[in-house]
N, C-alpha and C positions, 0 to 999 in steps of 0.2 A: 505493499500500501504505499510506502514511502521508501525513497532512497538513504541508505546510510553513508555513500560515500561522497559526501558533500556537506557545504558548511551550513549551519543554521544560526542564527540568532537565538542564543541561550537566554541573555540577560540582559541588562543595561548596569554601567557600572555604579550607580547609587545603590543598586538591589544588594552588593556583596561589601558595602563599606563598613558595616559593625560587626556583623556574623556572617557565615558560611547560608549560602544560599542552596535549597534542595528543590529539584526540579526534575520532571519526568520528561525525557527527550526521547520522540522516535523508540518508546515502549523501554526505555532505559533509565533507570533511576541514578540520577547523577548529583553530585554536590559540588558548588562552587564557592571559592574563597580566592584571597590575595596572600602570596607570601611575604616574608619579610623584605624581600627585594622589589614589591610592588607588583608582581606580576601576576596574572590568575592562573589557578590550577582549577582542573576539573577531574572529579575523582568519580568511580562508583558509590553510590551511598550507602555503604555496608561496611561495617566494622567487622573484621575478620575474627576480633574474638568472640562476639555473641550476638552477630546481626544486626546490631542498632543501628539506627539512620545516624552516618555522621553529621548531617545537616543539624541535628539537634546539639551539636557539641559547640567548640568555641576557637578561637586562634590564640596559640601562645609560642612567642618567638618565630611567627612565620609557617607553625606547622598546625596541622589540624588535629585536635584534640578530642577524642568521643565523651561526649556527655552521660556516658553510661558508667565507665570504668576507669576513665583516662588515659586508653590507649592513644599515643601519637601516631599520626602518619605524616609522611613526605610527600611533595607533591607528584613524585614518581609512583605513588601506591604502596611503598615500602614501610613497613612498621619500625618506628624509630626508637620508641621507649615506652614504658608502663611503670607507674610505681610500685617496687619492689617484686617486679617481675623479668624474666627474661623472654623476649617477644622478638628479636632480631629474625629470627629464623621463621617466621609467619611467612606464607606466600603473601606475594603481590595480590592487592586489588587492582581492578582493571583503572586506567588513566584515561583520558581522552585527550587529542589535541584542541587546544583552546588558543584564541588568538582576539587580541583587542585592537579594533580597526573602527574608524568613523563613528564612535561614540557608541559601539555596541559591542558587546562581548560573543565572539562567534565559538561554537563547537562542530566537531567532526566526530559524529556518532558510529562511523565504519572503521575500514582498515585505517590502521595510523599510519602504516608507511605510506598510503596515497595522499596522506592532508598536505596540502601546498597552499599556503595563504594566496597566493597568485591568483588562486580559483576564486577568491571572494568578489563578487561584482564590484565594480568602480562607480564609487558615488562620489559624483565630481562635487554636487552641493553640498556634501558632508565635509569637503574642504576647503571650502571658497569662504574669506569674510563678507563676500556679496550675499550668502545666503542666511537665514535665519529657521531653526526648524524647533518644532514643539510638537510632542507625541505621549503616547501612554501604551498601556498594554489591558488587555482583555484576554478572558481565560473562557474560550468559546467550546462549549459541548456539541460540538460537530465534527465531521470529517474535513480535514483542510481543505480538501478537494474541493468540496460546496463553497467554501468561501472565494475560492480561485474562480469558480463560474460566476460566483456574484460580482466579483471585481471586474471580470471579463465583458460583463455584459451589465451595462449600466442602465437599461431600460426600466428596473425597478426602482429607480429613483423617482419617476413620475408618483410612485404608487408609497412605497416604505418611506419616502422623505419628502412628503408633499410639501412639509411647511416650511423645509429648510434649502433644499437643492433641488427639488423635484419641479419639472414643468411639463407641458403637456407637448409641446416642441421636441421633446428628447424621442417622445414615440414615433414621432413624425418623420425626423432625420433619419437618411438611412447609415446604415453602419457598414464600415469596410474593414475587410478582415485580411491581414496577410501574414505569412510566414516565412521569417530569415533566421536560416539555420534551426537552433534550438530557441530563438525568441518568436514569440507571437503577439502580432499588434492590432488592436482593433482602433477606429479613429470614427468619431461623429463630431460634425460640424451645425451650426446652427447659426442662422443669418437674422438679425434685425429682428429680436426677440426681448422680451422684458429680462431684466437678469432676477433671478430667484432672491429669496431674503439672506441668504448665504452670502451671496456675490454682491447683493447691494451693500451688506455690510464691509465688505472687503474693500470696495470701491471708495467707499467712505473713506476706510483705512488706509487709504494710499492718497486722498485727498480730491477723491474724482467724484462727479455728480453720479446719483445713483437713479437718477429719474429720468435717463433718456435710453433709448433704444441700445442693445450691444450685440456683437456676435460673440459667440460662445463656441468651447471646443472641450472635447475629453478625448484623450490619445492614452490607451490603456497597453502596458507593455508587460507581457509576462516574461519573466526570467526564473529558469528551473534551477531549482525544484518547487518553489513555493514563493518566489517574491514577484508583485505587481507594483509598478510604478506608474502613476496616471499623471500625465501632463494635464490640467485644468484652468481655466480661466476665462476672463470676458474682456473684452475691448468696447469702446464705444463705436457704434455701428458707423460702418466707412472709412474706416482708419487702416484697415487690411488684417482684422480679424486675428488669426494666431501671430501674424507677422507685424502686427502693429509695432508702433515704436513705444518705449517704456512709459511716455508720458500720458498714452492713451488707454492701458490696460492693467489689470492686475491678472499674475498667473501665478500658478505653484505646482509642486509637484507632490500628489497623495501617495504617502510611503506607506507600504504593506509588506510585513514579513510574517509568513504563517510557519509556524514551526510545529509540526506533528508531536502531539504527547501520547495519544492511542489512537486506534482506528477510527475512534468518533470523537475525540476531542485535540484541541489545538490551541497554542499560545499564539496570540494575534498581536503583535507590535506594529501600532499605528501610528500615523503622523503626517505632517504637513511641513515641505520645505518650500521656502518662497523665495523671490528676490526682490522685493521692494520692502522699504523701511525694516533692513534687517537689524538694526542696532534700537529697534522699539519693542522692549520687552514686553510692556502691556499689551501689544498687539499681537504679541506671540501668543501670550496668554488667554486672550480673547478669542482667538482663531482656535487655539487649541480646546479649548472649553466648548466652543461650537463644533468642532469636528469629533469629539468625544461622543454629544449628544445623538448624533448622526450613526456613529457606529454603533450603539446602543440599541439603534432599531433595527441594524442588521442583524445584532445576536438574537435577538428575540426570534426573528423570522428563521434566521437558520438553525436554531437549535431545535424549533418547533418541526422544521422540514425535514430534520434529523430523526426525529420521533418518529414522524410517519413513515420514512422509508426504512427504520426497521422494525415497524410495525406489518408495513406490508412489502416486504423484501421480494415477493414475487412480481410486482407489479414495474413495468417498465415505464422509465421516464421518457417524454415525448420532446423532440428535438425541433427548433424553430430557426430560420437564418438569423437570428438574432444570439443564437446560442452558439454560434461559431466560433468566437473567441475562446470560451470554454472548452467546446470540443477539441478544437486544435491545440490547446493547451494541455490536456489530458493527453492527447496521442503525443506530444514530445513528451511527458512524463512517462507514460506506458513503455515507450523506445527505451529510455534511461533506465526503467527498472529492469527491463530484460536483458539490458545489456549488464546490468550490475550483477543479476542472477548469473547470467552465463559464466561470467569471470568467477562468481563464487562456486560455479560448481566444475570450473574447470581444473 
């Protein structure tokens, strides 16, 4: 159901500031923490002494200490010490390749010998002072592929997000889908429409009029295994739409990292990167708060969709032309899974 020989977002740095973090990723119970050198380590969340979760322990001198009997673990999974006991002969527990980049902590759940940080998708907005980012995390009780389907077809905005980013013109605008290598891109453009509430607020935030017609765009890019970047924005109508000069538009990248937890649940790291007024933290928080409410609406729909699918597993879901982005994304994902399974079987 999910590839393991790939990088997933495991957590954000603020989640491991004070204590270890336990998180299940791709069916693996992991614990994340910082060593005395400030590097992030990821181990199996299992104490080799009595099987207690190491995430319930604490950090001492850069080592992870089990909160049950005080067994100390090193970042390589080797036991180091335990009060009054000889434990250095204990077998190692599993460690996972982990890497910190772009403001996120990434983990490789599969074959450690194949873990190359160069395979992490480049995020230009995360390295530039011309961009600001604000986001959050939701635990979603559904198959991560349902979220990919959701993000690669934004027709649902008209209905699920009717009071924020939805509008009937989304239904009426044609959708174009193309596949470039392992990437799938869907795009939709709307001309001379009224900006929905979220985008009116964004226009005001950038000092632009919000009561004039706009041209709107949505360009969704699927990057395997489970990342979707969506270029969105509006420009005052008649100024070039997507290609309008900065003084006539507001545009952003909706950032979506889906990290599988189990077959029917995932960690959803969401956010928005923008290249207007990047030094305005109040605007960043306003946008983050508004976006968080939008994604909460997705959560309810997707979790109830998952329940229906589990209740009626024999029922085949129907496909329309608007589903092309999700269908093509799944084909890419299925091919990657098949290739990984073939390597494992060799």
